[in-house]
N, C-alpha and C positions, 0 to 999 in steps of 0.2 A: 503495497499500499504506500510504503515510504516512494519505494521507488515512483510508482505511476506515481504520485503528486511531484517527487520532484522533476521527471519529465513535463508531467503540463503545465508548471514553471518556468522551464529551461523552454517548451514550445512557446510561450505567451509570452515573454523575452525577447523571440528570436522575432515577431509579428510585430512588435512593437517596437525594436530595434530597425525594423525595415524604414522604417519614415525614419530613419534619423541620418543628416545627411552628412558624414562620411563617406568619401571618400578614395581613390587611390594618387599619384600624382602622378599628372600628364604632362605634355611635350610640351618642354619651354618656348617662344618665343616670343619675337618684340611687334609690341603694337596687340598681345593679349588683350587689352581694357577696352580696346580702339571700339568698340560697340557698346560694352557693358558698365563702364567709366571711363567714358573718355578723356574728360579730367584728370585722371588721375596722377599720372605722370608730375602735372604742372603744380596738384594741389600738394601733393612731397612737395617740392619744388621751392615751393611758397613760402611752406614752413618748415624751411628748413634756411630759406632766408634769413626767419625773423629771429632761431635759435642763433645764427650765424653772428647776425648783431648786437642779441643779448649775454651771449657770452661765447665767444670764437671759441673756446677750447671744447665747449660740446660738439660743434662738427666733427673736431678730429675723433671722440671718442665715439661715433656715432659709425665714422666710417672704419674703423676699426670692429663692428658688429660681425662684419661679412667675412670676415677669418672669422672669431669663439662661436659662431654658430652652424655656419656649412661643414667644417671640420670634425665637430660630432655630431655624428652619425646623420650629416645633410644636412640640406638650408630648408630650416625647417620652424625657424621662430624658436626651437628649447630651451633657448636663453634667456626666452621674456618673462617666462611662466614664473608666476610667484611660488614660494616653497608654501606645498597645500602640508595640510597632518598625514598624510600618507604619500607624499613625497618630496624629496629635499630636491630643489629645485641645479639651474647650472648659474645661478646669477653670486653664489656661498661657494662654486670650488677656486680650488686655490691659485686658478688663471684670472678668479675673474674679483674674485671678493676686494674690496679697497681699490678695483684696478678696473668695472666697464663699470660705468656710468652713462647721463643724463637718458634714459629710460625714461622718462618723461618726456625729449620729444618726438620720441615712437610715438606717447602714449596722445601730443597735440596731433600726430601729422590722424592716427588711424581715428580719431574724431571728427578733423572735419572729414576725412572719406567719408566715413560712414553718413552723415549730415549729408555726404554726394549722393554715394552709390551705396545704402546700407547691404550690407551682409557678401559684398560682392571680391573685394582688397584683400586680397592674406597678408600679414602681419611679415610672412617671410619675404613677399614679394618689394613688404615695405623696406625691408629692411635693405633691399637690394638696393631697390628706388636708391634709399635714404643716403647709403654710403658713395655713390656714384655721386648725387651733388656733394655731398663733402667735398671731394675730391673737384669738382668741376667750381662751385663756387670761390674754392681757396685760391685760385690760379692753375690748377691739374688740367688733367685730358678730361673728354664728355664723350664716350660711349652711348651707343645704343644696348637697353638689360636686356637682358628674356626672362620673360615672369608667366605665369603659370605654375606656380608653389601653394602648395599647401602648409595649412599649419600645424606641427606636432598638437597631440594628446595629453604628454607626458614630454617631461625632462627626467635628464641623467645625469646627476653630480657624477658619482663614479668616474665614467664614461669620461667628463670632462676633463676632471680631474688626471684619470687615462693620458688620455689624449695631449689635451694643451699643450703648448712648451712652458720650461721653465725661461724666466730673460737671463740668467748661466748658462743657460744652455750654448754648446758653440755647433758651429758651421757645420760639423759631420752629422750628428741627431741633426739636425734643420734639415739637412739634407736626405736623409731617410723616412725623417716625416712626412716629406713634402713627396717625394716618390712612391708610397702607400698611397698615395688620390690624384697620380698620375701627374704632378708636377713639376716641372725639371729643376734643374738649378739656376737654371736660367730665370725662370718663373717668382723662383724661393728669393730671391737678390732684387727682384724684381719689385718687389709685392710685400717686400721689406722696409720699402721705401713709402711706408704709406704711415713711416716715422719722421716724416718728413714736415707731419704737422700736430702740433701735442705736448706732450710733460710725461711727467715721467718720476715716481717717490725714489725718494734715497733710500728707500727700502733695497730696490732694486738693485742698488751699486752698491753698497755699505763693504761686505765683503769685497771684489773692484780696488776701492781705498782704502781698504787697510787688511788684507787674507787671500789674495788672490793665489787658488789652489792650496791653501794650508797652510804657503811662504808666510805668514804674518808680513806682507811686504803687497804694496799697490800692482797693481795689474804694468805689467812695464810697456807694453803695448798704448798705454796713457801716452800723450804729450804731455808732459811735464809744466809747460805753463797752465794746461785746462785742468791736469791733475788739480792743481795749485784752485782755480777756480772752485771745482768736486770739493775740494778738501774745507771750505769757506761752506758751502751750499752746502753739506753734507757730514757736519764734523762727531767726533762717534758719541756725542751725548743727543745726537741732533733730534726733533720727533720725526720718526723717518717717513711719515706720509707728509712730510713736505717733497714739496716738487722742482723739477728742472726742464727747460727746454731741451727735447729729441735731438733740434738741429741749431742751428744758428739764423735760419729763418721759422720759429715753432706756429706763425700764424697763417704761412704761404709754403703751399704745394708746388717745388719747385725739383732741381739736384742739392738742392744746398748739402743736403745728410747727405748723398755719395762725396764729396768734396769732402766735409769733416770727417768722415771713415780713411779717407787716401792722408787726411790729414794726425790721423791718431785722435780724432772729436767725438767719437761713439759716444753715446751718453750708455747704452749697454750693453754689457756682455753677449749679449745674444749678436746685436748690430756689427760693432767691433770685429769680434769673431771673424764677419764675412771678409775683410780686407787682409786677413793674417794667414785666410785659407784658403788654397793653391786655385782649386775646385769654382771659387767663389771670388776671390780677387778681381780675376780680369773684367769680370762683368761689374764690380765698384767704379772699376777704372772707365769705363768703355761707360757708365751715367752716368759719372763722375764727369764728365767732357762732352755728352752730352744731351743735353737732356731729352731735344726728341726722340729718340732712344728710348730711352727711360722712360715716355710720354706712350708712346706705344706700345711698350713690352708690359705697364704697366696695368692698361689697362684689359690686355690681353688676359695676359692671368688673371685678372677679377672674374671675369668673362665664366674661364676655365671653373675656379675656384666655385664661381657659382650657379655652374651645372650638377658640381655636388648634391646628389639627391636623397633619401629619406625614402626605404621600402616599407613605410609604416605606413597605414590609412591618416586619413588627417580631416582638416578640416578649413573654411576660412573663418578665423575668431571674431567672433562680437568685439570682443578686447584682448588685449594683447599681451595680458598679463592670465588672463583665466582660461580653460578651455569653455565650451558655450554647452556644453550638457556632464556637470558633473559624476551625476545622479548616471545618465546612460554610462559616460563613458564607463564608470563603476563597475558596471551591470557588465558591459564588453570585455573586460580585464576577466570575468569572473567565467563567462562565456568561454574564456580563450583557453580559459585553465584546467573547463571543464573536457578540454579535447574534444572529442570527436562532433558534438551536438555543432559547433560552425561549420 
């Protein structure tokens, strides 16, 4: 009798789920919203312009959302989900906590899009558009983005912890990571140019200044004059949330980042190592001398990274911080655990 009741409950649940808008991801293409929300891209750009005026650093933060989202189970906006009593989200993952910020800008974009086209534009696509606009609005290249992603139903803090690199990472580790996603050494170096704008915390460089590789000494790759600047910014007793510029022109997207690496003035270890490692050094030199080549390679890399797909079911969230159907989502997970009923 208990088994019969369970089967009936599962059957009714399945009938209910038929009406829930969960879909598999579709093919990505330019102009995806041309009919359903023709002003989508201009709406995103207008909100990003306002964010840039209000706080220039915010657009640098948004630009890096694409990397932090797409490398963890595909470009599905999982990183935007808040924690729930049953799920640890990615916002507090090791590489994100006290680092990723400006989530409120994405909220503003989503609110504007929901007013214009309710339930149409995914949060995952917002990340892709907003990242592109962050680059273009600060002087970098503009490219046509491929859209049509869906938003994940879950986030995974453990996956983020296991995948995302540390600021202590060296070029060899970064090359291996990018290769797992079919991204080349060229892509790695070009995409590292996202650090052309923005800031990073003293926390990320204390070991470089005072105990590189456990030697009790500073990183010998740092230019001596630059090291003295960093010592003043980040003394041993500093509040490690103090921030420093990632390159000499932190509000302009240009190739100064690569010029700084050539001069031993890279802020992060994961940046400077690109110039001290043979496989990546030639690309750093090329981009330091040719901004057009950097811009071209950066746009190509962002498009390739944006093609990383999730293989899970998704939806178009009405609020980027939460899934649309919490109860239905929990039910779906229950059904999956039961095995053959799905």
